[in-house]
PAKOL-421500 format. One record per atom (N, C-alpha, C): residue in one letter; residue number from 0; x, y, z; atom name. Coordinates in steps of 0.05 Angstrom, whole numbers, plus 32768, in hexadecimal, padded with zeros to 4 digits. Last residue first. Example, Ala and Ser with C-alpha at 12.3 -4.5 7.8 and 13.67 -1.06 7.14 Angstrom:
REM residues 2
  papa  tipa    c1    c2    c3  voke
     S     1  8101  7FD3  808E     N
     S     1  8111  7FEB  808F    CA
     S     1  8102  8001  809D     C
     A     0  8108  7F8E  809C     N
     A     0  80F6  7FA6  809C    CA
     A     0  8108  7FBE  809C     C
REM end
This chain:
REM residues 182
  papa  tipa    c1    c2    c3  voke
     R   181  8182  825D  7FCA     N
     R   181  8180  8273  7FB8    CA
     R   181  816F  8288  7FC5     C
     P   180  81B1  822D  7FE6     N
     P   180  8197  823D  7FE7    CA
     P   180  8198  8255  7FD5     C
     G   179  81D5  8202  7FB7     N
     G   179  81D1  8212  7FD0    CA
     G   179  81B7  821F  7FCF     C
     D   178  81EA  81E1  7F8F     N
     D   178  81E0  81FC  7F89    CA
     D   178  81DC  820E  7FA0     C
     E   177  81F6  81B3  7FAD     N
     E   177  820B  81C4  7FA0    CA
     E   177  8203  81E0  7F9A     C
     D   176  81C3  819F  7FBA     N
     D   176  81D6  81A8  7FCE    CA
     D   176  81EC  81B8  7FC5     C
     K   175  81AE  8197  7F87     N
     K   175  81A1  81AB  7F97    CA
     K   175  81B3  81B3  7FAF     C
     K   174  81D1  816C  7F78     N
     K   174  81D2  8185  7F68    CA
     K   174  81C5  819C  7F79     C
     E   173  81C0  8145  7F9D     N
     E   173  81DC  814F  7F9E    CA
     E   173  81DE  816B  7F90     C
     L   172  818C  813D  7F8B     N
     L   172  8191  8146  7FA7    CA
     L   172  81AC  8153  7FA9     C
     L   171  8197  8128  7F58     N
     L   171  8187  8142  7F5A    CA
     L   171  818C  814D  7F76     C
     K   170  81B3  80FA  7F65     N
     K   170  81C0  810F  7F55    CA
     K   170  81B2  8128  7F59     C
     K   169  818A  80DC  7F7F     N
     K   169  81A1  80E5  7F8E    CA
     K   169  81B1  80FC  7F7F     C
     E   168  8168  80D5  7F54     N
     E   168  815D  80E3  7F69    CA
     E   168  8176  80ED  7F7A     C
     E   167  818B  80B3  7F35     N
     E   167  8181  80CE  7F29    CA
     E   167  8177  80DF  7F41     C
     R   166  818E  8087  7F56     N
     R   166  81A6  8097  7F4F    CA
     R   166  819E  80B2  7F44     C
     L   165  8158  8076  7F56     N
     L   165  8165  807F  7F70    CA
     L   165  817F  808F  7F6A     C
     L   164  8153  8068  7F21     N
     L   164  8141  807D  7F2C    CA
     L   164  814E  8088  7F46     C
     Y   163  8175  803D  7F1D     N
     Y   163  8179  8055  7F0D    CA
     Y   163  816C  806C  7F18     C
     R   162  815C  8018  7F40     N
     R   162  8178  8023  7F48    CA
     R   162  817E  803B  7F37     C
     G   161  812D  800F  7F24     N
     G   161  812D  801B  7F3F    CA
     G   161  8146  8026  7F46     C
     L   160  8142  7FF9  7EF5     N
     L   160  8133  8011  7EF3    CA
     L   160  8131  801E  7F0F     C
     F   159  815A  7FC9  7F07     N
     F   159  816A  7FDD  7EFA    CA
     F   159  815D  7FF9  7EFB     C
     D   158  8155  7F9C  7F2E     N
     D   158  8144  7FB2  7F2B    CA
     D   158  8154  7FC9  7F20     C
     S   157  8177  7F73  7F3A     N
     S   157  816D  7F74  7F20    CA
     S   157  815A  7F8B  7F1A     C
     N   156  8187  7F79  7F6F     N
     N   156  819A  7F7F  7F5B    CA
     N   156  818E  7F82  7F40     C
     R   155  814D  7F98  7F90     N
     R   155  815B  7F81  7F87    CA
     R   155  8170  7F88  7F73     C
     L   154  814E  7FCA  7FC4     N
     L   154  8149  7FC2  7FA9    CA
     L   154  8158  7FA9  7FA1     C
     P   153  8130  7FCB  8005     N
     P   153  8149  7FC9  7FF3    CA
     P   153  8140  7FBE  7FD8     C
     A   152  80FF  7FFD  8015     N
     A   152  8106  7FE2  8011    CA
     A   152  811F  7FDE  7FFF     C
     R   151  8110  8035  803A     N
     R   151  8106  802A  8022    CA
     R   151  8110  800D  8021     C
     F   150  80FD  805E  8073     N
     F   150  8109  8045  8069    CA
     F   150  80FE  803D  804F     C
     K   149  80F9  8088  8095     N
     K   149  80F5  808C  8079    CA
     K   149  8102  8076  806B     C
     L   148  80F9  8083  80CD     N
     L   148  8111  807C  80BD    CA
     L   148  8110  8082  80A0     C
     D   147  80E6  80A9  80FF     N
     D   147  80DD  80A3  80E4    CA
     D   147  80F5  809D  80D3     C
     G   146  80F8  8086  813D     N
     G   146  80F4  809D  812D    CA
     G   146  80E9  8095  8110     C
     Y   145  80FF  805E  8161     N
     Y   145  810E  805C  8149    CA
     Y   145  810B  8075  8137     C
     E   144  80E0  806E  818F     N
     E   144  80F9  805E  8193    CA
     E   144  810B  805F  8179     C
     R   143  80B4  8088  817C     N
     R   143  80C3  8094  8191    CA
     R   143  80DF  8088  8193     C
     E   142  80A1  8064  8156     N
     E   142  80A9  807E  814D    CA
     E   142  80BB  808C  8161     C
     Y   141  8091  803A  817A     N
     Y   141  80A6  8036  8165    CA
     Y   141  80B2  8051  815D     C
     D   140  8068  8053  8197     N
     D   140  8080  804A  81A5    CA
     D   140  8098  8046  8191     C
     S   139  8044  805B  816D     N
     S   139  804F  8072  8179    CA
     S   139  8069  806B  818A     C
     R   138  8038  8026  8161     N
     R   138  8045  8037  814D    CA
     R   138  8050  804F  8159     C
     S   137  8021  8015  8191     N
     S   137  8039  8009  8188    CA
     S   137  8047  8019  8173     C
     K   136  7FF4  8035  8190     N
     K   136  8007  8039  81A7    CA
     K   136  8021  802C  819E     C
     E   135  7FDA  8020  8164     N
     E   135  7FE2  803B  8162    CA
     E   135  7FF7  8041  8179     C
     A   134  7FCF  7FED  8176     N
     A   134  7FDF  7FF0  815F    CA
     A   134  7FEA  800D  815E     C
     I   133  7FAD  7FFA  81A1     N
     I   133  7FC7  7FEB  81A7    CA
     I   133  7FDA  7FEF  818F     C
     I   132  7F81  800F  8185     N
     I   132  7F90  801F  8198    CA
     I   132  7FAC  8015  819E     C
     Y   131  7F72  7FE1  8169     N
     Y   131  7F79  7FF8  815B    CA
     Y   131  7F8B  800A  816C     C
     D   130  7F61  7FC0  8193     N
     D   130  7F75  7FB8  8180    CA
     D   130  7F82  7FD0  8172     C
     L   129  7F37  7FE0  81A8     N
     L   129  7F4E  7FDC  81B8    CA
     L   129  7F67  7FD2  81A6     C
     I   128  7F12  7FDB  817E     N
     I   128  7F1B  7FF5  8186    CA
     I   128  7F36  7FF3  8196     C
     R   127  7F08  7FA5  8180     N
     R   127  7F13  7FB2  8168    CA
     R   127  7F20  7FCC  816E     C
     D   126  7EF2  7FA0  81B4     N
     D   126  7F0B  7F92  81AD    CA
     D   126  7F18  7F9E  8194     C
     T   125  7EC3  7FBD  81AC     N
     T   125  7ED7  7FC6  81BF    CA
     T   125  7EF1  7FBA  81BA     C
     D   124  7EA8  7F9A  8189     N
     D   124  7EB0  7FB5  8182    CA
     D   124  7EC5  7FC0  8193     C
     E   123  7EA1  7F6D  81AA     N
     E   123  7EB1  7F6A  8192    CA
     E   123  7EB9  7F86  8187     C
     T   122  7E81  7F82  81D5     N
     T   122  7E9B  7F77  81DA    CA
     T   122  7EAD  7F76  81C1     C
     N   121  7E60  7FC1  81C0     N
     N   121  7E60  7FA3  81CA    CA
     N   121  7E7D  7F9B  81CC     C
     F   120  7E50  7FF8  81BC     N
     F   120  7E6A  7FEE  81C7    CA
     F   120  7E66  7FD2  81D2     C
     V   119  7E1C  7FFE  81AB     N
     V   119  7E31  8006  8199    CA
     V   119  7E4C  7FF8  81A1     C
     G   118  7E01  7FEF  81DA     N
     G   118  7DFC  7FE0  81C1    CA
     G   118  7E13  7FE4  81AE     C
     D   117  7E10  8016  81FD     N
     D   117  7E18  7FFB  8202    CA
     D   117  7E15  7FE9  81EB     C
     K   116  7DF6  8042  81E5     N
     K   116  7E13  8042  81E7    CA
     K   116  7E1E  8025  81ED     C
     I   115  7DC2  8034  81F0     N
     I   115  7DCB  8035  81D3    CA
     I   115  7DEA  8035  81D3     C
     R   114  7DC3  8039  8227     N
     R   114  7DBC  801E  821A    CA
     R   114  7DC5  801D  81FE     C
     E   113  7DCA  806E  8231     N
     E   113  7DDE  805A  8237    CA
     E   113  7DDA  8040  822A     C
     I   112  7DB1  8097  81FE     N
     I   112  7DAD  8089  8215    CA
     I   112  7DC4  8074  8218     C
     L   111  7DCE  80D5  81E4     N
     L   111  7DC7  80B9  81E1    CA
     L   111  7DC5  80AB  81FC     C
     S   110  7DE0  8107  81EF     N
     S   110  7DC4  8104  81F1    CA
     S   110  7DBC  80E5  81EF     C
     E   109  7E17  810C  81E6     N
     E   109  7E0F  810A  8201    CA
     E   109  7DF1  8103  8205     C
     D   108  7E3E  80ED  81B9     N
     D   108  7E24  80FA  81BA    CA
     D   108  7E19  80F6  81D7     C
     F   107  7E6B  80CD  81B4     N
     F   107  7E6F  80E8  81BF    CA
     F   107  7E54  80F8  81C2     C
     Y   106  7E56  809D  819D     N
     Y   106  7E64  809D  81B7    CA
     Y   106  7E65  80B9  81C5     C
     A   105  7E44  80AC  816B     N
     A   105  7E33  809F  8180    CA
     A   105  7E3F  80A0  819B     C
     P   104  7E74  80C1  8152     N
     P   104  7E5D  80D3  8159    CA
     P   104  7E49  80C6  816D     C
     A   103  7E93  8091  8150     N
     A   103  7E9C  80A6  8161    CA
     A   103  7E83  80B8  8166     C
     I   102  7E86  806A  812B     N
     I   102  7E7A  8067  8146    CA
     I   102  7E80  807E  8157     C
     Q   101  7E9F  807A  80FB     N
     Q   101  7E82  8075  80FB    CA
     Q   101  7E77  8074  8116     C
     L   100  7ED4  807E  8108     N
     L   100  7EC5  8095  80FE    CA
     L   100  7EA9  8092  80FE     C
     L    99  7EDF  8048  8114     N
     L    99  7EDF  805D  812A    CA
     L    99  7ED2  8076  8121     C
     Y    98  7EDC  8033  80E0     N
     Y    98  7ECA  8029  80F4    CA
     Y    98  7EC9  803D  810B     C
     D    97  7F07  804D  80C7     N
     D    97  7EEB  8051  80BE    CA
     D    97  7ED7  8049  80D2     C
     E    96  7F31  8038  80E4     N
     E    96  7F2B  8055  80E5    CA
     E    96  7F10  805A  80DB     C
     S    95  7F2C  8002  80D6     N
     S    95  7F2A  800B  80F2    CA
     S    95  7F24  8028  80F5     C
     L    94  7F34  8004  809E     N
     L    94  7F1A  7FFB  80A9    CA
     L    94  7F17  8003  80C7     C
     C    93  7F6A  8016  809E     N
     C    93  7F53  8026  8090    CA
     C    93  7F38  801D  809C     C
     I    92  7F83  7FEB  80B7     N
     I    92  7F85  8007  80C3    CA
     I    92  7F6D  8018  80B8     C
     W    91  7F77  7FC4  8093     N
     W    91  7F6F  7FC1  80AE    CA
     W    91  7F6E  7FDC  80BC     C
     K    90  7F92  7FD4  8064     N
     K    90  7F75  7FD1  8065    CA
     K    90  7F69  7FD0  8080     C
     T    89  7FC8  7FD0  8078     N
     T    89  7FBC  7FEB  806F    CA
     T    89  7F9D  7FEA  8070     C
     H    88  7FCA  7F9A  8080     N
     H    88  7FCE  7FAD  8096    CA
     H    88  7FC1  7FC7  808F     C
     A    87  7FC5  7F87  804B     N
     A    87  7FB0  7F80  805E    CA
     A    87  7FB3  7F92  8077     C
     T    86  7FF4  7F9E  8035     N
     T    86  7FDA  7FA4  802B    CA
     T    86  7FC5  7F9F  803F     C
     Q    85  8019  7F81  8054     N
     Q    85  8018  7F9C  8055    CA
     Q    85  7FFE  7FA9  804B     C
     L    84  8010  7F4D  8045     N
     L    84  800B  7F54  8061    CA
     L    84  8008  7F73  8062     C
     S    83  8023  7F52  8010     N
     S    83  8007  7F49  8015    CA
     S    83  7FFF  7F50  8032     C
     Y    82  8058  7F5C  8019     N
     Y    82  8047  7F71  800D    CA
     Y    82  8029  7F6A  8010     C
     F    81  8069  7F2C  8032     N
     F    81  806A  7F45  803F    CA
     F    81  8057  7F5A  8034     C
     I    80  8062  7F08  8008     N
     I    80  8052  7F04  801F    CA
     I    80  8051  7F1F  802F     C
     R    79  8088  7F1E  7FE6     N
     R    79  806D  7F1C  7FDD    CA
     R    79  805A  7F19  7FF5     C
     T    78  80B8  7F19  8001     N
     T    78  80AD  7F32  7FFE    CA
     T    78  8090  7F32  7FF4     C
     K    77  80BF  7EE1  7FFE     N
     K    77  80BC  7EED  8019    CA
     K    77  80AF  7F0A  8017     C
     D    76  80C6  7EDB  7FC8     N
     D    76  80B0  7ECD  7FD5    CA
     D    76  80AA  7EDB  7FEF     C
     E    75  80F5  7EF9  7FBE     N
     E    75  80DC  7F00  7FB1    CA
     E    75  80C3  7EF4  7FBE     C
     H    74  811B  7EDD  7FDD     N
     H    74  8114  7EFA  7FE3    CA
     H    74  80F9  7F01  7FD7     C
     G    73  810F  7E9B  7FF2     N
     G    73  8114  7EAC  7FDF    CA
     G    73  810A  7EC9  7FE5     C
     H    72  80F9  7E7C  801D     N
     H    72  8115  7E83  801F    CA
     H    72  811C  7E99  800A     C
     L    71  80C2  7E6E  8047     N
     L    71  80CB  7E76  802C    CA
     L    71  80E8  7E82  8030     C
     D    70  80A5  7E3A  806A     N
     D    70  80B7  7E4F  806A    CA
     D    70  80C1  7E54  804D     C
     F    69  806C  7E26  8089     N
     F    69  8077  7E27  806D    CA
     F    69  808A  7E3E  806B     C
     G    68  8056  7E2D  80B9     N
     G    68  8069  7E18  80B7    CA
     G    68  8076  7E16  809B     C
     D    67  8031  7E59  80B2     N
     D    67  8027  7E3E  80BA    CA
     D    67  803C  7E28  80B4     C
     Y    66  805B  7E7F  8089     N
     Y    66  8040  7E7D  8095    CA
     Y    66  803A  7E5E  809A     C
     G    65  809B  7EA1  8088     N
     G    65  8085  7E8E  807E    CA
     G    65  806C  7E8F  808F     C
     F    64  80DD  7EAD  807A     N
     F    64  80C2  7EB9  8083    CA
     F    64  80AC  7EA8  8077     C
     T    63  8122  7EA8  808A     N
     T    63  8109  7E9E  807E    CA
     T    63  80F1  7EAD  808B     C
     T    62  8166  7EAF  8081     N
     T    62  814D  7EBC  808C    CA
     T    62  8136  7EB1  807B     C
     G    61  8196  7E9C  806C     N
     G    61  8187  7E8A  807E    CA
     G    61  816D  7E96  8089     C
     V    60  81B5  7ED9  8065     N
     V    60  81B7  7EBC  8061    CA
     V    60  81A7  7EAD  8076     C
     W    59  818A  7F12  8061     N
     W    59  81A0  7F04  806E    CA
     W    59  819E  7EE5  8067     C
     D    58  815F  7F2C  804A     N
     D    58  8173  7F21  8039    CA
     D    58  818B  7F14  8047     C
     V    57  813F  7F3C  8076     N
     V    57  8134  7F2B  8062    CA
     V    57  8149  7F1F  804F     C
     S    56  814C  7F5F  809F     N
     S    56  8156  7F44  809F    CA
     S    56  814F  7F33  8088     C
     R    55  8137  7F92  8095     N
     R    55  8154  7F90  809F    CA
     R    55  815D  7F73  809E     C
     W    54  8102  7F87  808B     N
     W    54  8113  7F90  8075    CA
     W    54  8130  7F90  807D     C
     F    53  80EE  7F71  80BC     N
     F    53  80EE  7F61  80A4    CA
     F    53  8101  7F6B  808F     C
     M    52  80F6  7F9C  80DF     N
     M    52  8104  7F83  80E4    CA
     M    52  8105  7F71  80CC     C
     L    51  80D2  7FC2  80C9     N
     L    51  80EF  7FC8  80CA    CA
     L    51  80FF  7FAE  80CE     C
     N    50  80A1  7FA4  80CF     N
     N    50  80AA  7FB0  80B5    CA
     N    50  80C8  7FB4  80B6     C
     F    49  809C  7F9B  8106     N
     F    49  80A0  7F85  80F3    CA
     F    49  80AB  7F8E  80D8     C
     Y    48  8097  7FCF  811A     N
     Y    48  80AD  7FBE  8123    CA
     Y    48  80B2  7FA9  810E     C
     D    47  8068  7FDE  8100     N
     D    47  807F  7FEE  80FB    CA
     D    47  8098  7FDD  8103     C
     W    46  8041  7FB8  8114     N
     W    46  804A  7FB9  80F8    CA
     W    46  8064  7FC7  80F4     C
     K    45  8028  7FA3  8142     N
     K    45  8044  7FAC  8142    CA
     K    45  8051  7FAE  8128     C
     E    44  7FF5  7F97  8132     N
     E    44  7FF9  7FA9  8149    CA
     E    44  8015  7FB4  8149     C
     F    43  7FFD  7F72  8109     N
     F    43  7FF1  7F8B  8103    CA
     F    43  7FF6  7F9F  8119     C
     L    42  8015  7F48  8127     N
     L    42  8023  7F54  8111    CA
     L    42  8017  7F6F  8109     C
     E    41  7FEC  7F3A  814B     N
     E    41  8005  7F47  8155    CA
     E    41  8015  7F56  813E     C
     K    40  7FC9  7F26  8126     N
     K    40  7FC1  7F3C  8135    CA
     K    40  7FDA  7F4A  8141     C
     I    39  7FE6  7EFB  810F     N
     I    39  7FDE  7F12  80FD    CA
     I    39  7FD5  7F2A  810D     C
     S    38  801D  7EE7  8139     N
     S    38  8000  7EE5  812F    CA
     S    38  7FF9  7EFD  811E     C
     I    37  805C  7ECF  812F     N
     I    37  804D  7EE7  8130    CA
     I    37  802F  7EE3  8127     C
     H    36  8098  7EB6  8147     N
     H    36  807C  7EAE  813F    CA
     H    36  806B  7EC6  8143     C
     I    35  80D9  7EB7  8138     N
     I    35  80C4  7ECA  8142    CA
     I    35  80AA  7EBF  8135     C
     I    34  8117  7EA0  8148     N
     I    34  80FE  7E98  813C    CA
     I    34  80E8  7EA8  8149     C
     H    33  815C  7EA2  813A     N
     H    33  8146  7EB0  8148    CA
     H    33  812D  7EA7  813A     C
     Q    32  818E  7E6F  8142     N
     Q    32  8179  7E7C  8132    CA
     Q    32  8164  7E8A  8143     C
     E    31  81B3  7E5C  8167     N
     E    31  81BB  7E61  814A    CA
     E    31  81A8  7E73  813C     C
     G    30  819A  7E60  8197     N
     G    30  81B6  7E60  8196    CA
     G    30  81C1  7E65  817A     C
     N    29  8163  7E67  8192     N
     N    29  816D  7E4C  8199    CA
     N    29  818B  7E49  8198     C
     F    28  8136  7E95  81A6     N
     F    28  8151  7E92  819A    CA
     F    28  815E  7E79  81A5     C
     S    27  80F5  7EAF  8198     N
     S    27  8107  7E9E  81A8    CA
     S    27  8121  7E9D  8197     C
     H    26  80BB  7ED4  81A1     N
     H    26  80D6  7ED6  8197    CA
     H    26  80E8  7EC2  81A6     C
     E    25  8082  7EE3  81A8     N
     E    25  808C  7EC7  81A5    CA
     E    25  80A6  7EC7  8196     C
     S    24  8078  7F1A  81AD     N
     S    24  8075  7F08  81C5    CA
     S    24  8081  7EED  81C1     C
     F    23  80A7  7F4B  8197     N
     F    23  8092  7F39  8191    CA
     F    23  8090  7F22  81A7     C
     K    22  80D3  7F68  81A3     N
     K    22  80BA  7F75  81A7    CA
     K    22  80A2  7F62  81A3     C
     D    21  80FF  7F4B  8194     N
     D    21  80F6  7F49  81B0    CA
     D    21  80DC  7F57  81B6     C
     A    20  8107  7F5D  8161     N
     A    20  80FB  7F41  8165    CA
     A    20  80F2  7F3F  8181     C
     L    19  8122  7F8D  816B     N
     L    19  8106  7F8E  815F    CA
     L    19  80F9  7F73  8164     C
     K    18  8153  7F78  817D     N
     K    18  8141  7F89  8190    CA
     K    18  8125  7F8B  8184     C
     V    17  8163  7F5E  8150     N
     V    17  815E  7F4E  8167    CA
     V    17  814B  7F5D  817C     C
     V    16  816A  7F8B  8130     N
     V    16  8156  7F76  8127    CA
     V    16  814F  7F64  813F     C
     M    15  8193  7FA4  814A     N
     M    15  817A  7FB2  8148    CA
     M    15  8163  7F9D  8141     C
     P    14  81BE  7F7E  8142     N
     P    14  81B4  7F86  815D    CA
     P    14  8198  7F93  815D     C
     Y    13  81C1  7F7F  8107     N
     Y    13  81BA  7F66  8118    CA
     Y    13  81B0  7F6E  8135     C
     N    12  81D5  7FA6  80E9     N
     N    12  81B8  7FA8  80F0    CA
     N    12  81B0  7F93  8104     C
     K    11  8206  7F99  80D8     N
     K    11  8205  7FAE  80EC    CA
     K    11  81E8  7FB1  80F7     C
     S    10  820D  7F52  80D3     N
     S    10  8202  7F6C  80CA    CA
     S    10  8202  7F80  80DF     C
     K     9  8219  7F21  80E0     N
     K     9  822F  7F35  80E5    CA
     K     9  8225  7F51  80DB     C
     S     8  81E7  7EFB  8101     N
     S     8  81F2  7F09  80EA    CA
     S     8  8207  7F1C  80F3     C
     K     7  81C2  7EC2  8111     N
     K     7  81D4  7ED5  811A    CA
     K     7  81E1  7EE1  8102     C
     R     6  8187  7EB8  80E8     N
     R     6  819E  7EAE  80F6    CA
     R     6  81AF  7EC7  8100     C
     F     5  8140  7EBA  80EA     N
     F     5  8159  7EC3  80E1    CA
     F     5  8170  7EBB  80F2     C
     K     4  80FC  7EB4  80D8     N
     K     4  8114  7EA6  80E4    CA
     K     4  812D  7EB2  80D9     C
     L     3  80BA  7EBF  80E5     N
     L     3  80D2  7ECC  80D9    CA
     L     3  80E9  7EBE  80E9     C
     T     2  8078  7EA9  80DA     N
     T     2  8093  7EA3  80E6    CA
     T     2  80A9  7EB0  80D7     C
     F     1  8034  7EB2  80E9     N
     F     1  804A  7EB6  80D8    CA
     F     1  8064  7EB1  80E8     C
     M     0  7FFC  7E8B  80EF     N
     M     0  8011  7E94  80FD    CA
     M     0  8029  7E99  80E9     C
REM end
C-alpha cells in the first residue's frame, strides 16, 4: 500500500490537489494533514490523477511518499519511487493491450463454440479485462475534467542542463512568434 501525505498549503494548486485526492478511496484529512493510502491496483487505474497530484505536491513542506509505512521525505527519493511506478504502469498497459489483442479474434469469431469462448473468458481473464476498462474510463474522465495539461515534471535547481535546454526552447518559440507566419 502506497501512502502520500501532505499538509495544508498556501499554494495555488492546493485546492486542485485536494480535489484529486478525493478521487482515491482511502483519502482522509485529520485537520492538519491529508493522508492517501493507495493500492497498486487503484494507482494504476487512476494513474493520471495520481501523476498530477504527485507532481503538484511533491515539493511542499512536509509532503511524504512511501510504501508500507516507510515514508520518504527527500525529493530524489520520492521521485525514484514515482518513476519506478511509472515504468510498472506502462508495462501493465502494454501487457493489457497485448493480452486483449491476443484474445479479441477468439471472441469476435462467430464460428467458435460457446464452450471455447467460456474457456477463453475465465474469471481471472475477465478481471484483467475489467481492470483495463476501468483504467481507460478513469483516464477519459481525467481528460474530460482536466484536459491535456502537457505537464512537465519540475526541474531541480541543480539541473543546469535541463534549465538551459528549456531556456533555449523558449527562445526558439519566441523567435518564431516574432517572425510571424510566412
